[in-house]
N, C-alpha and C positions, 0 to 999 in steps of 0.2 A: 504493500500500500504506500509505504514511504517512497519507494523507488518510483511508483506511478506519479505521486505528487511532485517529486523532483523533476521527472520528465516533463510534466505539464508546465511547471514553472520555467523550465529551460526553454521549452517551445515558445512560451509566452514572451520570454526575454528576447529570443531571436526575432520574433514578429515585431515586438516593440522597437528593437534595435534597427530593424530594416525600415521601420516607419519613422524613426527618429529624425532622419534627414528632412522629411516633410514637416514634422512638428517644429523642428528647430528653425527652419528658414521661412516656412509658410508660403513657399512659392509654387509647390507642385500640387496644390489642392485641386481636386477635380470638381471645382465649383462651376455653377452655371455660367458665372461671369468669365472664368478662364476658358471654358469650352467655347463660349461665344467669341472670345478674343482669338482663339486658335482658328476658328472657322473664318473670321474676318481676315486674318493674315493670309490664309489659303486663297481666299477670293481676291485679295489685293494683289497677290503675286501673279495670279492669272491675268488680272487687268494690266499689270505692268508689262507682261509679255506682249499683249495685244498692242499696247501703246508704242512699245519699242519697235514693233514691226512696221507701223504706219507713219511714225514721226520722223521727219528729217528737218534739219536746220535751214532757215531761210538764207543764211549767209555762211560761206566758208571761203577762206583765203585760198586763191588759186593763181598767184602770180609767181613767175620765175624771174629772179634777179641775179645778174652776173656779179661775181665777187668784186667788191669795190675797193677793198684794201686787204693787206696781209693780216693773217690771224696769228696771234701769239697766245700760246696756251700755258697754263701752269703745269708743273712737273707732275706726272701721275703718282698718286699716293696709294700705298698698299694698306688696306684696312683688314684687321684680323677678326672682326666680329660685326654683325649687323643685327642689333638687338631691338630695333624699333622701326616702324614704318619710315621709309626715306632716310635711314641710316642714323640721323641725329636729331636733336631738338629743333635745330634751325632748318631742317629739310634741305641742307646744303650738300649736294652730292659731289660736284666737281669732277675732276679728271681722275678716275680710279685706275689702279694698275690692273691690267688684264694680260695674261700671258698669250692668249689666243683662243680661237674657237674651233680649231681643226680637229681636235680629238674629243670623243665622248668619254668622259670620266665615269659617269654613272647614268644609266637609263633604266628606271625600274617603276613598275606600277605598284602603288601603295594606296590603299583606300578605295572608296566607292565613287562612281560617277553616275549618280541617280537622276539628276535634274539637267538634262541635256540642253534645254532651252535657255537656261540662265548663263550669263557670260562674265560674271564677276568672280574672279579667283583671288583668294587671299595670297599676297606675296609671301615668299619664304623668309624666315628669320634664321640667323646662324649665331650660335654661341660656341666659340672654339671650333671643334670639328663636328658639332652636333647641329642637325637641321630640324627646325620646327615648322610645321605647316598643318593644314586641315583639308579634309575633303568636303563635298557639298552636303554630306549627311551630318556634319558637325563634329566628326571625330578628329581629335588633335593627335598628331604623331610626333614623336621625337625619334629621329634615326641618326645613325652615324653616316659618315661620307661614303661608306661602302653599301649603304642601303639597309643595314640591319636595324630592325625596330627595337628601340630601347624600352619605350612604353607608348601606350595609346590611351586616350581618354575621351569618353562621350558622356555628357551630363544630361542628355535629353531623354524624356520619357517617350513611350510609343505614341502618345497622343499628338506629338509633334512630327511624326514620321513623314507626313505629306508636305511639310514645309521645308523649302530650300534654306539652308543655313549658310550665311556669309559671315565668317568670323574675322575679326581683326585683332592682332596681338601686339603686345609690347612687353619686353623683359625688364625687370627692375629688381635688384637686390635678391637674386636667387629665385624669383617667382615669375610666372607668366600671367599677364593680365589680359583678359579677353572680353570683348563686347561683341554683340551680334545684332542681326536684323530682326530679331524677335523682341528684344528688350532686356535680355539678360546681360549682366556684367558679373564676371567671376574671376577668381584667382586660383591657379594651381601651382604646385611646387615644381620648379624646373628640373630638379634632380630625379623625382620619382613619379610625377604626374598626379599626386594626391590633391584632392580638392581642399583649398584653404577656406573659402567662403563663396557664397553666391547670392546675388540680389536680382530681383525681378522688378525693373523699372517700367515694365508694361509697354512703353513706347519704343519702337525700333531705334537702334543707334545708327546714325547716318554719317559718321565721321571716322577718320583715323583716330588712334588713341596714343596719348603721351602720358607718361608717369614721371613725375618730378617732385622732389621734396615731399615724399609720402602722400602725394595727391595724384588723382587720375583725372584727366581732362578729355571731355567728349562733347559731341553735339548730337541731339536726337532728331528724329524725323519731324518733330514740331518746332525745330529751330531753337530748342532750349539748350543753352550751354551749361554743362554740368561739371562740377568739381566734387569728386568723391574722395573719401579717405581710403588710401591703399591698404590699410590694415584690416578693414572689415566691409568696405564698399558703401558705407553710410554717406549720405549727402552732407557736404560742407556748405556749398552755396550753389545757386543757379541763376541764370540770366534769361529772361524771356525775350525773344526776338519776334519780329513779324513772321507769321507762319505763311507757308505756301504749299500748294498741292504738289508734292514731289512725285514725279514720274520717272526721273532719271535714276540710273543705277549707280552713278559715280559717288564716291565718298567725298565728304567735305573735309576741309583742312584745319588742323590746329598746329601751332608752332610755338616755341618758347624762346624768347630773346636771351642773349648772354647775360642780361641784367635780371633775368628771372621774371619776365612779364609775358602774359599769354596773348597770342594773336589767333584769331579765329574768323572763318568766313562761313556764312550761313547760306541756305538755298534761296534766300531773298536778296542775295548779292550784297549783304551787309558785312563789312569788315570791322572787327572790334579789336581794340587793345585793352587788356584787362589786368588789374593787379591780382596776382595769384592768391594772396592770402585772404583778401576781403571780397573779391568779385567786383570791386569798383571799376566802372568803365572809365578809362583814361580818354579815349576818343573813339568815334565810330564814323564809318564812311559807307555810303551806298554806291555800288559800282554798276548798277543795272543800266544797260544801254537803251532802254525803252521805257516809256511812261505808261504803256498799256498795263491793265490790271493783271493779265496773265503772262507778263514778260518773263517771269521767273519760274513758270510752271515746268519748263524743261531745262532749268538752269544747270550748267555744267561749269565746274571750276577746276583749276589745277591746284596742286599744293602751294601753300605760301612758302617762299624761300626767303630767308633772312640773310643779308650780306652787309655786315657792319651797320650803317645808319639807313639802309634802304631795304624795302621788301619788294619782291617781284612775284607776280602771279597772273594767271589767265582767268578772266571772269567773263562768261558769255562769249562774245566774239572778239574781245579785246585783251591785249596784254597790258598790264599796269606796272608802274614803278611808283611807290609811295614812300614818303619820309617816315621812318619808323617812329620818331619822337612825336610828330604832329599829325600824321595821316595825310599831309598835303601831297598833292599829285606832282610827281617829278615829270612823268610823261605817260602817254597812252599811245599804243600802236594797234592798228586794226588787224590783228593776227592772234590766233589762239593756240594753246598747247594741249595735247592729249594727256600729258603726264607732267611730272615735276620738271620745271625749267632747270637747266643745268648752267652753272656759271663757272667759267674758267678764264683767267686773265681779265680782260676788260670786255668780255663777250658773254652773251646769253645764247644758249642753244636750245631750240624747241623743235618739236615735230608735231604737226597737226594730224588729226585723225584721218584726214584725206591725203596724207602722205607728203606734205610739203615740209622739208627740212629747212628751217630758217635760222640764220645767225643774225643777232641784233647787237648793236652797241649798248653796253650796259648803262652808260651815262646819259645817252640821248634818245635811245629807242629806235635809232635809225636802222633800217634793214640793210645789212651788209651783203647778204647772200640769201637766195631762196632757190631750192631745187625740188622738183617732183621726183622723189626717190622711187615711187612705184613704177616709173617708166622702165626701170631695169628688169622688171618681170615681164614674162610673155603677156601679150595683150589680154588674153582671156583670164589671166591671173591678176590683172591690175584692178579688177572690180572688187576691191576689198578696202579695209581701213587699217590704220596703225593703232594699236592699243597701248603700247608702251615703248620707251626708249631709255638708253643709258649711255654714258660716255666711259669708254675703257681704253686707256693708253692711246689717246689722240684720235680715236674712232668713235663714231656714233652708231650704236646697234639698235635698230628699230624692229619691233616684232609686229607682224600683221595678223589680222584675224584668221586668215587662211593658212597660217603656219609657216610663213617665210621670215627668216632673220636676215635683214638687209644691213650691210656694213657700208658706212659712208665716211669720208674723210672729214674730220672736224676743221681742217685748215683750208681745204678747197671747197667744202660744202657739197661735193658731188658723191653720188653712190658709186661704190667700187665693185661689190659682188654681193651674192645672196646665198643662203643655205636653207634648204627645205628641212623644217623641223618636224612637221606633222601636227595633227590636231586642228580643231577649228577655233580654238582660243587658248591663250597662254597668259599666265600671271605677269605682273610687273617683274622686270628683270632685276636681279641682285648680283653684285660682284663682290667676292670675298676671297682673300688670299690668292688673287690672280686667276680665279675661276668664275665662270658665268653660271648662275643658278636660275632655274625657273620651274614652274609647275604647269602641266597641260590640263585641259579639261577632261582628259581620260585618266586623271589622277596619276600621271607619270611624273616622277621627279627626274629632271635632267641636269647634268653638270657638264659643262664644256670647258676645255682648256687647251 
């Protein structure tokens, strides 16, 4: 009888232990409210697919300009880790050392490829020789550079299985901080993948993530700028901005100045400079290029790049340079960037999603050179778009949606050759220790050197 009672108590303990995660966090309750939110998310994702198929911008830059002056570049720098989106707090990539792309160092399928219609892939992060990434089912993987899985983690219940998960990571003091397009923000141990904490903020997160001074900085789909405590995910402060009906899949940008102040851009094309500790707004600017009410419904921006006392970013159909201290406009140029603008020497390097590689003067915004790099492909392959680019050892590497990696000279502005990678979409490119890393929509990890 005693043994029977002990067995019952043991089973009860196990059941309660398995349920304790729900009780502790209060986020996984199968309430009617949460079920309705899951259904709404599924419907919204279906609507986004339809909108992305029919929408195209009214304007895109399509001019070719011959090189007007010689280009001087900074010396390539070798970075040994890539622990946050866009390498560092200032999103300053520069000229990174790359040994080459002739050899395939690793090509391995890891994870699932469930949602083929979605084209937003989380970039790879690298800590020493370990690679962190996720698949579209929300599973996070830590692998070594030989492709061996060290650990994997998925925090989502089965009720979320029909929802595509787009995760964004940042590493900070031995932990990985993750936000997603459902509304969850959580932290896991970098060493073993164990969950530290998790919060459900209910509104999808729509930005990259930065963790600084024990604080997490994010922007959600309602254009609310959030500052969370990195120790438990609790809210420290938030800023309400003008909301817009977001249909674009691109992520909004956050950056932190070397003086420790936050810069953020919302989908209403508002740029803010904010004090990190208090959330006090130092200045704000609206960069929308139209006064129509729906001008920002399909808003797309690049990352904000900080270079000393200037910030550079693409907003809508324009490239901006603003004064970091005051928000005053230095210059505006009618050209946009598909990804993070790259600064080397006195030049800015951008590639538009329609395949124009443009070099601008950093101080004036003058276009020094412009080339349609898609022309290097066969005619039937030119009907594509560029989704990311990066500079490696004086070359610009641009990735197209139909799986071509195009190499261009950063000094002449001209395309030189291309390489077929495969896949219909590829993540943003990462360079680390002289190698080029990326993830395909078939959940394949590739490393070239």
